N, C-alpha and C positions, 0 to 999 in steps of 0.2 A: 224925555224929560230932562226937568232945566236942573243942573251942577248949584248946590247950596254955595253958599258961601263959604263956607268953612269946611268943602268937601272940597274946594278949587284951593284954597289956600292952604290943603295936608299938601295936593299935588304937588303946588309950588315952593311947598317948604321941602317934599321930599325932589325935585327936580331939582332945585339952589343949591340944598346937599353932594348931592353924584355929581355935580357939574365942579363942586368946590374941591372934592377930595378924591375926582377921578376913578369915581367909582359905577358902578350898575345901577342900574335907580332903581328895580328890581330890590335890588338890595335892601336901599333905603327902607321901600317900602314892609320889604318883611320883615325890617327889623319894629317897625312902626305897630305890627301887626303883632310883633312878641312883649313890645311894651301894651298894646292893651292889651292883651291875654291876660299879661302878668295884673293886672290891674284890676282886670273883673275878675280873677281869681279871690284876692284881697276883697273883694268884695261878695263872691258868692261865698266862700271859704278853701282853700288851697286843697281839696282831696276834690273838686269840683273839675273836671275837665273838660277848661273852654278854650275851644276854638275862632278865631280871631281873624277873619278876611279883610282882606281891604279891595277896591275894586281901583285896579290899575288905570282907568278908563273914566272912569265918575265919580269915583274919589268914597263913595259909600261903603258905609260897615259894616260888616256881618258880625255877629255872637251867637254861637250855638254852645248849648251842651251837650256830650258826646256820653251816651248811657249804654256802655255793654251788655249786650245779649246772655242772661248764665237762667241757668238749669234752678238755684236756690239764689234765691234775693239774701245777701248779705251790707251789701252797703246801699241806700237810696241816693248816693249825692250821686255816685258813678252808674248805678250797678239800674236794671230794669229787668223783669221778668219776660222770658218768652212770649209765656201768654198775652200778655200786655203790652210786647213788643206787636206780637205780629198782629194784635186788633190795628194800630198804626201802619204798620207794612208788613202786610199778611206772607210777601218771602223772608220775612227776618231767621237768618238761622242763627245758632251759640257759633257766639264769640262776634260776630259781625256787633257796627254800631248804630244806632238810633241817632241822629242830630235832632235836639230840641233848638230851636229859638228863642233868643234872651234880650229882652227889651234894653232900650241906646244905656248905655253909661254912662252916670256925670260925675266927673273929674275932680276929687278933690288935691285939694292945696299936696297931700302926703303923697295922694297915689299921680298926679303929675311930677314931682318929682322921680318915683319909684318908676316912673316914665320915662320921663328924661335920661336915667343913667343906664337904661336898659338902649333906648338909642346910639346912643355917643358909645357904650362897649361896644353896641353890633358891626356898628361905622367904624370905629376903630380897629377892629377883626379883622373889619374889610376892606377897611385901608392896609393895616400891614400885609395881608393875605395876596393883594392886589403886588405889594410894590415885593415880596417876596417871588409873587411868579415873575416879574419881571427883572429882576436882577438876579435871579439862580443860570438864567440861562446867558449872563451877561460876563460867568468866570471865565480868568483867560482872555478878557481886553484892558484897555486903559483908560480909564477917564479923568474927565478934567473937574475939581471942584474949588469951595474957599473955606478956607479953615474958619468953622463955627468959631473953638474953641480949644486950650490945651489944659489936659488934665491930667497932672505927671509924666511928661508928659508922651505922654500919649496923643495926636489928632487926631480931631474928630472934624469931618468933614462934611459940608456943606455938596451933597449931588444934584438938587433941586431936587428929585421926586424918593429922596431916601436920604441918609447919613451916612455916614462910611468913615469907619474910624483907622487910624492908623497908630499901629502899639508905637511903643517906645524901640521895638529891638527892629523895628520893621522899617527904620527911617534911617539913611542913610549919613552916617558919625557925621559929629562938626557938624548939622544942618537944624535949622532953628527955624521952626515958621510962631507969626504971630495971627495975628485976627484979621481977619479980610486979605489974606495972602491967599493968591491961587497957587494951584499944588495939580501936577498929573500923576500918579499911582496907577497899578495895580489889580485889580480885582483878584486874588487868590481865595476865596471862598466866602458864599452864603451859608446864614443856617439860619434854620426856623426855633426862635427863643420863645422863651414867656413872654419875655419885654417886648419883643415883636423879633422883628429878622435883624440880622446882624449881619451887616456889612464889610467884610476883613481886606483892607488895602495893603498893598506892599511896592515901598523903590528899592529895598533891596532884594527882592524876586527874581532869579539870572533870567525867568520871560518877561520880566521887564523891560532889560538890554535886549529882546528879541524882540519884541513888541514896538520897542521903537527904531531899532532896526529894518522896520518892513515896513516900518509909517513913512521911514525918508530915501528909502532903495526901493523901487520902484517893481525892479527886478527880481525881486521878496515877495513880494506883494503879488505879482503874476504868475509865483511859482517857477523862475525860471532859474532862479536860484532858490536854493533850502537851506537852512541856518539845522545844522546836524545836532549840536551841543553849544552847550554856554559854561560856564564857571566865572564864577568873581568871587573878587574880597571885595563888597562893597565902596565903595570912596575910594579906594585906593589902585586897584587894577584890576584888569579881564578880559577873559580869552575864549574867544566865538569862532567854532568850526563852520567853513561853509562851503554849497562844492555849488557848481551850475551846473545844468541841463543841458546844456546846450553849448559844445566845443568852441565856440567862440565867444565866449563873453566871458569873460575874468572874473572869476567871483569878489578877490580881496580887492580887483580896479572898482568894484562897481562897487563894493561897501565901500571904501573908502571915499570914492568923489574926486569932482575935479578938483587938484589941489588942498585936499584932505576937508571939503564942507558937510560933505554925507554923512560922516562919520567924529566929525569937533561939533555939528547938531547933537549925538547920541552925549558925544562926553559932555558936553554946557549943562545940559539935561542932568547930568548924573553927577554931579559940580565938580568936574574934573577926572572924572575916574581913566586910568589909563585905559588902553581894551590893543587888544592883537588878533588880529584877522587870522585864522590861519587856516589855508585850505585844507580839508577832508578828504581823506585817502582810505580807499578799505582797507589794503596793507597795516595792518595796525604799528609796526616797526618802523612805519616809514607816518605815518599820522605821528608816533611820540615823538618822533625825531622834530617832525615839526611844531609840534607842542609846545618843546623845551628850548627854542630857539627863543629871546637872542643867544643861548651855547649853541656850542658846535660841539659835539657827540662823535667819539672815536668809532664804539663799537656796544651795540644790539646784543641780549642774553632774554629770546620769550619762554616762559615756560606758560603756558595757550591754558592747559586743566587751571591751575592755579592764578588763572590773570593775574600771573607779574612779570613782569618787564626788569631787569639788569639793565641800567644806563650806565659805560664809561665812556669818563669824557675826561679832553689832556688837565693838569695841574691847576693849569692857571685859570680854567675853566670855570675848575668847583662853582664857587660861591658863585658867578652868575647864575650855573646850571640852576641850583639850590635856591636863589633869589635870597630877598631880604627877609630873616625869617619861615624861611623856606615855601616860601611864596612862589615862589615857581615852580615849583616842584609840586608842590600841591594842589595850585590851579588844571596845571597840565596831568595830573593824574582827576581827578573831577572832569576835563573835558572828556579824557578819553574812556574813564571805568576803568583804567587799570594800575595798580600799585607798582610803582615807582620807586625805584634801590638804586642812586642814585652813588656810584665806586670813582673812584680816580685810577689810572694808567698802574700807579705803584702799590694801589691796596688789591686793583684786581689782581695783579703778578704777586703780591702777596698770597692772596689766598687764593688761587690755581695750585701756589706751593703750598701750602698746606694741605690742600687736597692731595695733592702728589704724595707729598710724603705720609699722610694718613692712609693712599693705600697699600702702600708700598707696605709699610708695617704690617696692614691686613696678611700684607701675602706673604710676608716675612714667617709669619705667627700663626697661619692656618694653614700653611704648605708647607712649615719649615724649612725653609730656602732663606742664603744672607742676600744679603744685602743688597748684592750686583741683584742678581733673578729678580726681586721685588721690584728690582725700581727697571727694569728691562720690559716684565708686564705691565706695569702702570705706563711709562709709554708709548705703550704699543698702542693702549687705550683701554684695556682691560680693566672694568672700574668695581666687580664683584666678584667670588665665589663661584660663583653661578657660571657666570660669565665663560670664564677660566676649563668648569666643570665640564661642558655642555655642545664647546663650541666645535666645530670641526677641527679635527687631531691635523689636518693641514694647516690651517693656521696657528700654531701652537707650536709644531715641526717650521716652520717657513720664517722664524722668528731668526735675527742673525746669532749664530751661536748655540742656535740650539737645532737637536737632531732627533729623528725621531723617536728616541729612547728614553730624551730626558722629556720629549713632551708628552707621554705614551707617561711617564712616573709619574708629572707632575698635573697632569689631568687622575691618575689615580688618587694619589695626595687629596687632591679639590674635593672629589668626588665621598671620599671618609672623610675628611669630615663633615663636610654637608647631611652624611650620613650619622654622626655621629650628635649636628647640631637639632637633626631633625630629631633624633629617639628622644634627647634633654625635653626639646619642648613638647611632644608626645604625653614624655612624664609629669610633667608640671603640666601638661592638661585636663589629663586625668587626676594630676594632684587639684584641681581645680574644681574637677565637677562639669570637664564643660562637655557634652552629650555627644555622640559619634556621628548619631547626621547630619552635621552641621557640616563635619569634611563631604558631605554628598550637595551642598551646593557649588557646583563653577565657580573655583577660583581664590575660594577662600585655601589657606595652607594652615599648617599646622601651626608657625608662626601668628597669625590671625585669630587662630582658635587660642592661642594664653593668650593675648590681648581682649579677648571678647572676656573668658573669663576673668581676669585683673577687673576688667568692667563690670563685674555681675550679669556676664548674656551668658546664659548656659545653657539653653533652651533654645531648639530650632524655633519655640514659639516665641522666646527672648528677640532671638534674631528676626525673625519674619514681624516683629513689631517697631524695629526700628524705623528710623529716619535715614534718608541721604546724611543729612549738618551731620548725625551721628558718630557716622562713620567715615565721614573728610573731613566735616571740621567747615564752620562757616565764617563768614567774615560781618561787619559792624561795623559803619560809620561810629563814631565818639568826637564828636568836640570837636568836625573836619578831618579827626584821621579814620585811617579805616585800620579799625585791631581785626586780628586774627586767630580764632578760635579752632584749638585743633579737636579730631577726631579720634575715634580707634586705630582708626585704617591710616592715618597721615603718618607714620611710619613709615609706613611701605608702599607710601604713592602708589594707591588707589585714589582712580578718577572719578570722578561723578556719575558718570555714564557704569562702569564699570561697578562703581555700586550699588547705581538703584537694580543693576542687570541681577545679583544676589542677594538685596532685600524679595524682588520679583521673585525668584527661583525660590525664596524659603517659604514664602505666603504659596508659593502654588501646589510647593511638599504636603506643608499643612494644609491646606484643600480651601485658604482664604479667599483666594480666586482661583477661578478655571482659565483654560487654554482660550474658552468661548468671551470670555471679560475681555482678557485680552485683544484678540481680532477685532469684537466689537468695539475699544475703546484706540486700536489702529486704522478699521473704518472712517471713524469721526474724526480723526485731528485734519488740519486742510493741511493741503499740501504747499510747504515752503515757495516762496513766492524769487523766481529769478534774481540775479545781483544789477546794480545799475552798469547801460554799460555806458561809455564813450567817455569815463569817469576823467579831469585833466587830470595831470602829470602832476608832480610833488613842487610846491613853489616856498619863496620863504612868504614869513609870515609878515603883514602888516600890521605896523602898534600909531595909534595916540597918541 
């Protein structure tokens, strides 16, 4: 059968549109069929169930009216009685559809305009879907584009097959772009929205710098050198931590390159941003000392439970360690994931003296001893009354100037003090109405029960409904700074692991979970991976 000119033209148009918009030809033909179907509905009535089919090989258009087979006829436009349906098709059943051919449709001006709108809309939707599918898998890549326009400080970038936007806060400070400028940026998000896919680009994202290093340093691209973490103050300074999986390759030297060629290529792209390249270390203290360079560190004190570290530096190194407007310590904190407190040697000495004085006064008041005895206990490393009360008697009697009788008397006074405090806490706990059952939870003391009651947690069910953050507190980053919120058990030094065990025990006690549930969860947990072997020793960071 020969294909008519009109049919041939229809297929040629569909093919041309598909090539121009880079979408599937079947989508264009489907859009044309929808347009013809809409035009036919306006001709035969909106209630008429019309189906249009276009043969993708011949271009032939077939129009059909679909009639639903029903028991009782209510609408003659789209329903047919069972008896009439079986006259046309003996196998017809209730709920089936009978197709009746319709004559070819002559498009009027209004129908043609409506059909055109449908086709344009369908093609645009297909184009948007194609664009979204293409870019959603490219999140985390660097793309090159041309500035199309600048709107209120936001830069619209032509990416060839789509448009991306670099919002004002994602541009490096003092960076200016004009129409036609070439720009390189990092895709950090792609969203499907009503007006089409939105491709969000960034030049301030930490991973933008990491990807630039990957492009400049073949060892990173090959996986020999790994970028562990990145911290940036866009346009000013950045720190990047690297580690080599090959002990014969220096990760810092490889990133710097011959005469700094590799790092300078990255610095040039980032508008002169100074970059410190830090060797990553599995030991947190060593890593943090490296991250704070060029400042020299005298001593570090780690609190692993709170992920906080105190760094002691010489007085003349304080400003260097903190950096201009706190930049150096802030970037080191972001790079390592630890909260860093900077102290001078004088400040640390004053703090230690205050702690010594506070402990001395505690012992003097609780044990009813003179200042000299309190100072001796504090200088021997005792920090709490509990330690004095329950330590082996020999440890107290072995202190110079103490004998067995003195040691027994001091420990007896310590136990009496603790018993008195326990009685006061128990009375307060009862006054607050805290249930006795909470005492059965392993690790919970009477003082903790008082704290729970003051926070409104009075029954075992209340305690079981707590989250770990409620008990030990949590941290949030606000404007680049870490803010710590205290929990009910913060004064008691309870760790997250201990708080979790308490909550699980409470939930077991009230029957919310069972031992079988816990065993099942344990079986599903993946085994922890082994640590990296052959990691390099600490080295001084390189700066560019």
